[in-house]
C-alpha positions as CSV (number, residue, x, y, z in Angstrom):
1,M,36.0,6.7,5.5
2,P,38.6,4.8,3.3
3,I,39.3,1.3,4.0
4,E,42.6,1.0,5.9
5,L,44.6,-2.2,5.1
6,K,47.0,-2.9,7.9
7,L,50.0,-4.7,6.7
8,P,50.6,-8.0,8.4
9,R,53.9,-8.5,10.5
10,F,56.4,-10.9,9.1
11,A,59.1,-13.1,11.1
12,G,58.8,-11.2,14.3
13,I,59.7,-7.7,12.5
14,E,57.6,-4.7,13.8
15,N,56.3,-3.1,10.7
16,R,54.8,0.2,11.0
17,E,51.0,0.2,10.1
18,R,50.2,1.6,6.8
19,A,46.9,2.3,4.9
20,A,45.9,2.0,1.4
21,A,42.6,3.1,0.2
22,I,40.7,0.3,-2.1
23,V,37.5,2.2,-2.1
24,P,38.1,6.2,-1.9
25,E,35.5,7.8,0.6
26,R,34.8,10.3,-2.1
27,S,35.0,8.0,-5.1
28,V,32.2,8.1,-7.9
29,A,31.4,4.4,-7.1
30,G,31.1,5.0,-3.3
31,R,28.8,7.9,-3.9
32,T,26.7,6.3,-6.5
33,L,26.2,3.1,-4.3
34,V,25.0,5.2,-1.4
35,L,22.7,6.8,-3.3
36,L,21.3,3.6,-4.9
37,I,21.2,2.0,-1.6
38,A,19.3,5.0,-0.2
39,I,16.6,4.7,-3.3
40,M,16.4,0.9,-2.5
41,T,15.9,1.4,1.1
42,F,13.2,4.1,0.3
43,L,11.3,1.7,-1.9
44,S,11.5,-1.1,0.4
45,G,10.3,1.2,3.2
46,V,7.6,2.7,1.2
47,T,6.6,-0.9,0.3
48,L,6.5,-2.4,3.8
49,G,4.7,0.5,5.1
50,G,2.0,0.1,2.3
51,V,1.6,-3.3,3.3
52,V,1.3,-2.6,7.1
53,L,-1.3,0.0,6.3
54,V,-3.6,-2.2,4.0
55,Q,-2.9,-5.1,6.7
56,K,-4.3,-2.8,9.5
57,S,-7.1,-1.5,7.5
58,A,-8.1,-4.9,6.4
59,I,-8.1,-6.1,10.0
60,A,-10.2,-3.0,10.9
61,W,-12.6,-3.6,8.0
62,S,-13.0,-7.3,8.9
63,S,-13.8,-6.6,12.5
64,D,-16.2,-3.6,11.7
65,V,-18.3,-5.9,9.3
66,G,-18.1,-8.7,11.5
67,R,-19.9,-6.9,14.5
68,E,-22.8,-5.9,12.3
69,M,-25.7,-7.9,10.5
70,T,-28.5,-6.7,8.3
71,I,-32.1,-7.8,8.2
72,Q,-33.7,-6.9,4.8
73,I,-37.5,-6.8,4.6
74,R,-39.0,-6.8,1.5
75,P,-42.6,-5.6,0.7
76,V,-45.1,-8.4,0.8
77,E,-48.8,-7.6,-0.4
78,G,-51.1,-7.9,2.6
79,E,-48.1,-7.0,5.1
80,V,-47.8,-4.0,7.0
81,M,-43.9,-2.9,6.8
82,D,-44.0,-1.0,9.8
83,S,-45.3,-4.0,11.9
84,N,-42.8,-6.3,10.2
85,L,-39.9,-4.0,11.1
86,R,-41.0,-3.6,14.7
87,T,-41.4,-7.3,15.0
88,A,-37.6,-7.8,13.3
89,V,-36.2,-5.3,15.8
90,A,-37.8,-7.2,18.9
91,L,-36.3,-10.6,17.5
92,A,-32.9,-9.2,17.0
93,E,-32.9,-7.6,20.2
94,A,-34.1,-10.8,22.0
95,T,-31.2,-12.9,20.3
96,P,-28.1,-13.7,22.5
97,G,-24.9,-11.8,21.5
98,V,-27.0,-8.8,20.0
99,A,-26.1,-5.5,21.5
100,A,-28.5,-3.3,19.8
101,A,-31.0,-3.3,16.7
102,R,-32.4,-0.3,14.8
103,A,-34.8,-0.1,11.7
104,L,-33.5,2.5,9.2
105,T,-35.9,5.3,8.4
106,L,-37.6,5.7,5.1
107,E,-35.4,8.8,4.5
108,E,-32.3,6.7,5.4
109,S,-33.3,4.0,3.1
110,Q,-34.0,6.4,0.4
111,K,-30.4,7.9,0.8
112,L,-28.9,4.4,0.3
113,L,-30.5,4.3,-3.0
114,E,-29.2,7.6,-4.4
115,P,-25.9,6.3,-5.8
116,W,-28.1,4.1,-8.2
117,L,-31.3,6.2,-8.7
118,G,-29.9,9.5,-8.2
119,A,-30.9,12.5,-5.6
120,G,-34.1,14.4,-5.5
121,L,-36.3,11.6,-6.4
122,D,-39.8,11.2,-4.6
123,L,-40.0,7.4,-3.6
124,T,-42.8,7.8,-1.2
125,A,-45.2,6.1,-3.8
126,I,-43.0,3.1,-4.2
127,D,-42.6,0.4,-1.5
128,I,-38.8,-0.1,-1.4
129,P,-37.2,-2.7,1.0
130,R,-36.4,-1.7,4.5
131,L,-33.3,-2.5,6.6
132,V,-32.6,-3.4,10.3
133,V,-29.1,-2.7,11.4
134,V,-28.2,-5.3,14.1
135,Q,-25.0,-4.6,16.2
136,L,-23.2,-7.6,17.9
137,A,-21.6,-7.3,21.1
138,D,-19.6,-10.3,20.6
139,P,-19.8,-12.0,17.1
140,A,-18.6,-15.4,18.4
141,E,-21.4,-15.5,20.9
142,A,-24.1,-14.2,18.7
143,D,-26.8,-16.8,18.0
144,V,-27.1,-16.2,14.4
145,E,-29.0,-19.4,13.6
146,K,-31.6,-18.8,16.2
147,L,-32.2,-15.5,14.7
148,Q,-32.6,-17.0,11.2
149,R,-35.3,-19.3,12.5
150,D,-37.1,-16.4,14.3
151,L,-37.1,-14.5,11.4
152,A,-39.0,-17.2,9.3
153,A,-42.1,-16.1,10.9
154,V,-41.7,-12.3,9.3
155,K,-42.7,-12.7,5.7
156,G,-40.2,-11.1,3.4
157,A,-37.3,-11.0,6.0
158,S,-33.7,-12.3,5.1
159,L,-30.5,-12.1,7.2
160,D,-27.4,-10.9,5.7
161,T,-24.2,-11.6,8.0
162,H,-21.8,-9.9,5.6
163,A,-19.7,-13.1,5.5
164,A,-19.2,-12.7,1.7
165,W,-18.2,-9.1,2.2
166,R,-15.7,-10.2,4.7
167,Q,-14.5,-12.9,2.6
168,Q,-13.9,-10.6,-0.1
169,L,-12.1,-8.1,1.9
170,N,-9.8,-10.6,3.1
171,V,-8.9,-11.8,-0.2
172,M,-8.2,-8.4,-1.6
173,A,-6.1,-7.6,1.5
174,G,-4.3,-10.7,1.3
175,T,-3.6,-10.1,-2.4
176,I,-2.2,-6.9,-2.0
177,V,-0.1,-8.0,0.9
178,A,1.4,-10.7,-1.3
179,S,2.2,-8.3,-4.0
180,G,3.7,-6.1,-1.7
181,L,6.0,-8.8,-0.6
182,L,6.6,-9.8,-3.9
183,V,7.8,-6.3,-4.9
184,L,9.8,-6.1,-1.7
185,T,11.9,-9.3,-2.8
186,L,12.5,-8.0,-6.0
187,I,13.8,-4.8,-4.8
188,V,16.1,-6.8,-2.5
189,V,17.2,-8.9,-5.4
190,A,17.9,-5.8,-7.4
191,T,20.0,-4.4,-4.5
192,V,21.9,-7.5,-4.3
193,L,22.6,-7.3,-7.9
194,A,23.7,-3.6,-7.8
195,I,26.2,-4.3,-4.8
196,V,27.7,-7.3,-6.8
197,F,28.4,-5.3,-10.0
198,A,29.5,-2.3,-7.8
199,T,32.1,-4.7,-5.7
200,R,33.1,-6.1,-9.1
201,G,33.9,-2.7,-10.5
202,T,35.8,-1.7,-7.3
203,M,37.9,-4.8,-7.4
204,A,38.8,-4.5,-11.1
205,S,39.8,-0.7,-10.7
206,N,41.8,-1.5,-7.7
207,R,43.5,-4.7,-8.9
208,E,47.0,-3.4,-8.4
209,I,46.2,-2.9,-4.7
210,V,45.0,-6.5,-4.4
211,D,47.8,-8.1,-6.2
212,V,50.4,-6.0,-3.9
213,L,48.6,-7.2,-0.9
214,H,48.6,-10.8,-2.0
215,F,52.5,-10.2,-2.8
216,I,53.2,-9.2,0.9
217,G,51.1,-12.2,2.1
218,A,47.7,-10.9,2.8
219,S,44.9,-13.6,2.8
220,N,41.7,-13.6,1.0
221,N,39.8,-13.3,4.1
222,F,41.8,-10.2,5.1
223,I,41.0,-8.4,1.9
224,A,37.4,-9.6,1.9
225,G,36.9,-8.4,5.6
226,E,38.2,-5.1,4.6
227,F,35.7,-4.8,1.7
228,Q,32.9,-6.1,4.0
229,G,33.7,-3.1,6.3
230,R,33.7,-0.5,3.9
231,F,30.6,-1.7,2.4
232,L,28.8,-1.8,5.6
233,T,29.3,1.8,6.1
234,I,28.2,2.6,2.7
235,G,25.1,0.3,3.7
236,F,24.3,2.1,6.7
237,R,24.8,5.4,5.4
238,G,22.5,4.8,2.2
239,G,19.9,2.8,4.5
240,I,19.6,5.7,6.9
241,F,18.9,8.3,4.3
242,G,16.6,5.8,2.7
243,G,14.5,5.0,5.9
244,L,14.3,8.6,7.0
245,A,12.9,9.6,3.5
246,A,10.3,6.8,3.7
247,L,8.9,7.8,7.3
248,L,9.0,11.4,5.9
249,F,7.1,10.3,2.7
250,F,4.2,8.7,4.7
251,L,4.2,11.8,7.1
252,L,3.6,14.1,4.1
253,V,1.1,11.9,2.3
254,G,-0.7,11.7,5.7
255,V,-0.8,15.5,5.9
256,A,-1.9,15.8,2.0
257,A,-4.7,13.0,2.4
258,G,-5.8,15.1,5.2
259,S,-5.7,18.7,3.9
260,V,-4.7,18.9,0.3
261,V,-6.7,16.1,-1.4
262,P,-10.2,16.4,-2.0
263,Q,-12.5,15.2,0.5
264,E,-14.0,12.6,-1.8
265,A,-10.6,11.2,-2.7
266,G,-9.3,11.6,0.9
267,Q,-12.5,9.5,2.2
268,Q,-11.7,6.8,-0.5
269,L,-7.9,6.8,0.5
270,G,-9.1,6.6,4.2
271,I,-11.1,3.5,3.5
272,L,-8.2,1.8,1.9
273,F,-5.3,3.1,4.0
274,G,-6.8,4.2,7.2
275,R,-5.2,7.7,8.4
276,F,-1.9,6.8,6.8
277,A,-0.8,6.2,10.3
278,L,1.9,3.6,10.5
279,G,1.8,3.3,14.4
280,I,4.9,2.2,16.0
281,D,5.2,-1.2,14.7
282,G,5.1,0.4,11.3
283,M,7.9,2.8,12.0
284,F,10.0,0.1,13.6
285,G,9.6,-2.0,10.7
286,I,10.7,0.7,8.3
287,L,13.8,1.5,10.4
288,A,14.6,-2.3,10.8
289,V,15.1,-2.1,6.9
290,V,18.2,0.0,7.6
291,P,20.3,-2.6,9.4
292,V,19.0,-5.2,7.2
293,I,20.1,-3.4,4.1
294,A,23.4,-2.8,5.7
295,A,24.3,-6.3,6.5
296,L,23.1,-7.5,3.2
297,T,25.5,-4.9,1.6
298,A,28.4,-6.2,3.7
299,I,27.6,-9.7,3.3
300,T,26.9,-9.6,-0.4
301,S,30.3,-7.7,-1.2
302,R,32.4,-10.1,1.1
303,M,30.9,-13.2,-0.9
304,T,31.7,-11.3,-4.0
305,V,35.0,-10.4,-3.2
306,R,35.9,-13.9,-2.0
307,R,34.6,-15.4,-5.4
308,F,36.3,-12.9,-7.5
309,L,39.8,-13.3,-5.4
310,Q,39.3,-17.3,-5.8
311,K,38.8,-17.1,-9.7
312,T,41.7,-14.7,-10.1
313,S,44.3,-16.2,-7.7
């Protein structure tokens, strides 16, 4: 709606309230600014949603990896592999904090080597390392040191706690989150600059109205307040469009990842972003961008108008 500037009353004379449009509702500047804010809100929402997805996936990765350890048993001359596997399983199951332990079959071990050696190879004539997967009931209570000491009695056995993998996952996730927040900051800065230029252009195109308002006694605070209200409306309108578009984007991407994208690519995307489910906190986070953008638009326009009036008055 157009800004309504109510003329102040002077010397007890009751003047009728009149209105003058500083930023017409259907002006090109107003429509362009709504579109710009909608785009910036959409980009902010997508960036924030991506950060939330990566952070959730990283927490899930770390939790899954932290609840599992692996015992590797290398072939040693004179040792019976099956006997060593049974011993390692028994030692793992006797360790406090361990929920279960299971030795991978020869077929499962060969399948793990397929990405490097290819499928269809007969590895029965080759002694390959075997693995024992250890599931932890509570990683904090698991006596890892005791298990390491016990495994010293099994020749060729070594324990992998996956600590290095967890560290790499956390570093990667932290880098992605930090990059997303940096992009979000740049979007906010670009939005502020766009609002500043739009406000200055509006002030320049309505300079005559501002001069008349000054002539009849309107203060800079009054004029700045009218601009603030107008730009607050613009910010809310553009923010709502952009926020809804961001939510729709994640909905469509989730559907596409589950049905349109090939299964292999979908699995890789699922590892990085989960099921593209933002959750309640993620959706509220994107919706929270709308009032933030609107408030930022209003405050930026008010400060720009006040500075413009101080320089020209």
